[in-house]
N, C-alpha and C positions, 0 to 999 in steps of 0.2 A: 437421386444421384437426375434428375432427367432438369432439374431445376441445374450443376452441374454442368448440364452437360448445353444446355441452351447458354450461358455465359461462356464455356468453348468455343460456339457456337458465332457467339456475340465480338469475341474475341480477334477471332479470324478472321470474320468481314470482317474490323476495321482494321487491320493490316492488311485487311489486300485491300481496301478504300485506301489508305496512307497509302499507300504502296505504289499506288495508282497515279495517288497526288501529281510528278512532274512531269508526266508522260502523258497530265491532263494542261495541265499550263501550259505547256511546250504546245499541243493543241490552239488551243485558244489561241498563242499568241499569234498562228499561223493562222487561221480562220479571222483574224485581227489588221492582219495584214492580205489576203485575200479581197477581206473585206476592206478596206482601203482603195485596195486598187480600182474594185467596182465601182464606187463613184464616182472615183475619179473619174474609169472611163463610161460613165452613165452620164455624171454629169455632162461634160465633152458629145454626146452623145446628144441629151437636151439641146444642148447652148446650138449647135447643129442647127435642127430642127428651127431652134427661134429664133435667129440670126442667120438666117442663112449664104447672106454679100459678106461676114466676115471669110467666111472659107470658102470663095468660086476664086479657081482653078489650084485649091490643093488638093 
């Protein structure tokens, strides 16, 4: 009885993980896009610090 209960709980847990998989992929895609935007902004910020003459008057 104990073993069958453990098997049942394991199957339920696997089903929950599988049902959340598309949401997890979507969140990863959003985070990747946000990271790309932040990296671009950080690159420009560092470039402004290293080369202030390029950005005079802006």
